[in-house]
C-alpha positions as CSV (number, residue, x, y, z in Angstrom):
1,M,55.3,-39.7,-59.9
2,A,52.0,-37.8,-60.2
3,V,49.3,-38.8,-57.7
4,M,45.5,-38.8,-58.1
5,D,42.5,-39.9,-56.0
6,L,39.8,-42.1,-57.6
7,N,36.4,-41.8,-55.7
8,S,32.9,-43.2,-56.0
9,D,29.5,-42.6,-54.4
10,L,28.8,-45.8,-52.5
11,G,26.7,-47.2,-49.6
12,E,23.5,-46.2,-51.4
13,S,21.6,-49.4,-51.0
14,F,18.6,-49.4,-48.7
15,G,16.9,-52.3,-46.9
16,P,16.4,-55.1,-49.5
17,Y,17.2,-52.7,-52.4
18,K,20.7,-53.1,-53.8
19,I,22.3,-50.2,-55.6
20,G,25.6,-50.8,-57.4
21,N,28.4,-53.2,-56.7
22,D,30.1,-51.7,-53.7
23,E,32.2,-54.8,-53.0
24,E,33.9,-54.7,-56.4
25,M,34.2,-50.9,-56.5
26,L,36.0,-50.8,-53.1
27,T,38.8,-53.0,-54.6
28,I,39.4,-50.4,-57.3
29,I,38.8,-46.9,-55.9
30,S,40.9,-45.0,-53.3
31,S,38.1,-42.9,-51.6
32,A,34.4,-43.7,-51.0
33,N,31.6,-41.1,-50.6
34,V,29.2,-43.0,-48.3
35,G,25.4,-42.3,-48.4
36,C,24.1,-41.0,-45.0
37,G,20.6,-42.3,-45.1
38,F,18.6,-39.5,-46.7
39,H,18.9,-40.2,-50.4
40,G,20.2,-43.8,-49.9
41,G,21.9,-45.9,-47.3
42,D,20.7,-47.1,-43.9
43,P,22.5,-48.0,-40.7
44,V,23.3,-51.6,-41.8
45,V,24.4,-50.5,-45.2
46,M,26.5,-47.6,-43.8
47,H,28.2,-50.0,-41.4
48,R,29.0,-52.6,-44.0
49,T,30.3,-50.1,-46.5
50,L,32.6,-48.6,-43.9
51,E,33.8,-52.1,-42.9
52,L,34.6,-52.9,-46.6
53,A,36.4,-49.6,-47.0
54,K,38.5,-50.3,-44.0
55,E,39.4,-53.8,-45.3
56,N,40.6,-52.2,-48.6
57,D,42.4,-49.2,-47.2
58,V,39.9,-46.9,-48.9
59,G,39.3,-43.4,-47.4
60,V,35.7,-42.6,-46.5
61,G,33.7,-39.4,-46.7
62,A,30.2,-38.2,-45.8
63,H,27.9,-38.0,-48.8
64,P,24.7,-36.2,-47.7
65,G,21.8,-35.1,-49.9
66,F,18.2,-34.3,-50.1
67,N,15.7,-36.3,-47.9
68,D,14.5,-38.2,-51.0
69,L,14.8,-42.0,-51.0
70,Y,12.1,-42.3,-53.6
71,G,14.0,-40.1,-56.1
72,F,17.5,-41.2,-55.0
73,G,18.3,-37.6,-54.2
74,R,18.3,-36.7,-57.9
75,R,15.0,-34.7,-57.9
76,Q,15.4,-30.9,-57.4
77,I,13.5,-30.0,-54.3
78,V,12.8,-26.3,-54.4
79,G,11.5,-24.1,-51.6
80,E,13.7,-25.5,-48.8
81,R,15.3,-22.8,-46.8
82,P,19.2,-22.8,-46.9
83,D,19.2,-22.7,-43.1
84,D,17.1,-25.9,-43.0
85,I,19.3,-27.6,-45.6
86,E,22.3,-26.8,-43.4
87,K,20.7,-28.6,-40.5
88,M,19.9,-31.6,-42.7
89,L,23.5,-31.8,-43.7
90,I,24.8,-31.5,-40.2
91,Y,22.5,-34.4,-39.2
92,Q,23.8,-36.6,-41.9
93,V,27.5,-35.9,-41.2
94,G,26.8,-36.8,-37.6
95,A,25.4,-40.1,-38.6
96,I,28.4,-41.2,-40.7
97,Q,30.8,-39.9,-38.1
98,G,29.1,-42.0,-35.4
99,M,29.1,-45.1,-37.5
100,A,32.8,-44.6,-38.3
101,A,33.7,-44.1,-34.7
102,A,32.1,-47.5,-33.9
103,L,34.5,-49.0,-36.3
104,D,37.5,-47.0,-35.1
105,M,37.6,-45.2,-38.4
106,R,38.0,-41.6,-39.4
107,V,35.8,-39.7,-41.9
108,T,38.1,-37.7,-44.1
109,H,36.0,-35.8,-46.6
110,Y,32.6,-34.4,-47.4
111,K,30.7,-34.3,-50.7
112,I,27.2,-33.1,-51.4
113,H,25.1,-35.7,-53.4
114,G,23.0,-35.4,-56.5
115,A,20.4,-32.7,-57.1
116,L,21.4,-30.8,-54.0
117,G,25.0,-30.8,-55.1
118,N,24.1,-29.6,-58.6
119,M,21.8,-26.9,-57.3
120,A,24.5,-25.7,-54.8
121,C,27.0,-25.5,-57.6
122,V,25.1,-22.6,-59.1
123,D,23.3,-21.2,-56.0
124,P,25.5,-19.2,-53.6
125,D,23.0,-19.5,-50.7
126,L,22.8,-23.3,-50.9
127,A,26.5,-23.5,-51.4
128,M,27.2,-21.5,-48.3
129,A,24.7,-23.6,-46.3
130,A,26.6,-26.7,-47.4
131,A,30.0,-25.1,-46.4
132,R,28.6,-23.9,-43.1
133,A,27.3,-27.3,-42.2
134,V,30.6,-29.0,-42.4
135,K,32.4,-26.1,-40.9
136,A,30.1,-26.3,-37.8
137,V,30.7,-30.0,-37.0
138,A,33.7,-31.2,-38.9
139,P,35.9,-28.3,-40.1
140,D,38.9,-30.6,-40.7
141,L,37.2,-32.6,-43.5
142,L,38.2,-32.1,-47.1
143,F,35.3,-30.4,-49.0
144,L,35.1,-32.3,-52.3
145,V,33.8,-29.8,-54.9
146,L,33.4,-29.2,-58.6
147,P,36.1,-26.6,-59.7
148,G,34.6,-23.3,-60.7
149,S,31.4,-23.9,-58.8
150,E,29.7,-21.9,-56.0
151,L,30.5,-24.7,-53.7
152,E,34.2,-24.1,-54.3
153,K,33.8,-20.4,-53.7
154,A,31.9,-21.0,-50.5
155,G,34.5,-23.4,-49.2
156,E,37.3,-20.9,-50.0
157,R,35.4,-18.1,-48.4
158,I,35.0,-19.7,-45.0
159,G,38.4,-21.4,-45.0
160,L,37.7,-25.1,-45.6
161,R,40.3,-27.4,-47.1
162,L,39.2,-28.2,-50.6
163,A,39.6,-31.1,-53.0
164,R,38.6,-30.5,-56.6
165,E,37.0,-33.4,-58.6
166,I,36.2,-34.1,-62.2
167,F,33.8,-36.8,-63.4
168,G,34.9,-39.8,-65.4
169,D,31.3,-40.7,-66.5
170,R,29.7,-37.3,-67.0
171,A,29.7,-34.6,-69.7
172,Y,30.4,-30.9,-69.1
173,D,28.7,-27.8,-70.5
174,D,30.6,-24.7,-71.6
175,A,30.5,-23.2,-68.0
176,G,32.3,-26.3,-66.6
177,M,29.2,-27.6,-64.9
178,L,27.7,-31.1,-65.4
179,V,25.3,-31.5,-68.2
180,P,21.8,-32.4,-66.7
181,R,21.2,-36.1,-66.7
182,K,18.0,-35.8,-68.7
183,Q,20.0,-34.4,-71.6
184,E,21.3,-36.8,-74.3
185,G,24.9,-37.7,-73.8
186,A,25.1,-36.4,-70.2
187,V,26.2,-39.8,-68.9
188,L,29.1,-41.7,-70.4
189,H,28.8,-45.5,-70.5
190,D,31.8,-46.7,-72.5
191,P,35.0,-47.2,-70.5
192,E,37.1,-47.2,-73.6
193,V,35.9,-43.7,-74.3
194,A,36.0,-42.4,-70.7
195,A,39.4,-43.7,-69.6
196,P,41.6,-41.9,-72.2
197,R,39.4,-38.8,-71.9
198,I,40.3,-38.6,-68.2
199,V,44.0,-39.1,-68.8
200,K,43.8,-36.3,-71.4
201,F,42.1,-34.0,-68.9
202,I,44.7,-34.6,-66.3
203,E,47.6,-34.2,-68.7
204,Q,46.2,-30.9,-70.0
205,G,45.0,-29.6,-66.7
206,A,41.6,-28.9,-68.3
207,I,38.2,-30.4,-68.9
208,E,36.5,-30.3,-72.2
209,S,32.8,-29.4,-72.8
210,V,30.4,-31.2,-75.1
211,N,31.0,-28.3,-77.5
212,G,34.8,-28.8,-77.4
213,K,35.6,-25.8,-75.1
214,K,38.7,-26.4,-73.0
215,I,38.3,-25.2,-69.4
216,P,41.5,-25.1,-67.2
217,V,40.8,-26.5,-63.7
218,P,42.7,-27.9,-60.8
219,I,42.2,-31.7,-60.4
220,D,42.6,-33.6,-57.2
221,S,40.2,-36.5,-57.6
222,I,38.1,-38.3,-60.3
223,C,34.6,-39.6,-59.6
224,V,32.9,-42.6,-61.1
225,H,29.3,-43.0,-60.0
226,G,28.8,-46.3,-58.2
227,D,25.1,-46.8,-59.2
228,S,25.8,-47.0,-63.0
229,P,25.5,-50.5,-64.6
230,S,29.0,-50.0,-66.1
231,A,30.5,-48.6,-62.8
232,V,33.0,-51.4,-62.1
233,E,34.2,-51.6,-65.7
234,M,34.5,-47.8,-65.9
235,A,36.4,-47.4,-62.6
236,A,38.8,-50.3,-63.5
237,A,39.5,-48.9,-67.0
238,I,40.1,-45.4,-65.6
239,R,42.4,-46.7,-62.9
240,L,44.4,-48.8,-65.4
241,A,44.7,-45.8,-67.8
242,L,46.0,-43.6,-65.0
243,T,48.5,-46.1,-63.8
244,D,49.7,-46.8,-67.4
245,A,50.2,-43.0,-67.7
246,G,52.4,-43.1,-64.6
247,I,49.8,-41.7,-62.2
248,E,49.7,-43.3,-58.7
249,I,46.2,-43.8,-57.1
250,R,46.0,-42.8,-53.4
251,P,43.2,-41.5,-51.1
252,M,42.8,-37.7,-51.2
253,S,43.3,-37.6,-47.4
254,Q,46.9,-38.8,-48.0
255,T,47.8,-36.4,-50.7
256,L,46.1,-33.1,-49.7
257,N,47.0,-30.9,-46.8
């Protein structure tokens, strides 16, 4: 039986502000990328998210991003030196590792959030900063990356273990990168459209761009963004479609060496 990971970006609430439905999502997915306090999340939210992940046997990863609570980490912040970005990422990884240790849990993977992740996908210097950060403090973590991106290349270059993800709720351009959120059709909202699309991608071993271009890629994990209003329905539909296709859902930490 084929095996696939289903991940989501969670733990992104902050103080009294609730983002997404983490409780429901953690009953569906197999791996959670947990906000580390810069774009979303706070110590209480991080702790509770990890607790819920543990209760549901969900793998947990660090999900660091720009220091941008106001913009939820989705604003491109230009002018930051890659060396400084590297230190910000190290800081955030340390935060989630400390919280996990308090719960006798292990952080298993690492994924860059939002605008920083998108920028690093096409900027070799930012990508290398992201790779160096995790190499410095947690070199055993799986580096969750977009296949074909500069992040993937940087991880390969310095010998990190990689997991390649595709997105269940996002559209792709002809280069295999995500269509910018401001562009019409960049975000998919209909689970009945998204679920069979993902099964098709896995069966073909290729993603398809908005212009119909097929791009062969390795696929280890599927992401559904946890802050979307349709996130729970989207994740549930994708999980059901995968299992109906004979694909077992398991955390990436259990299936990748």
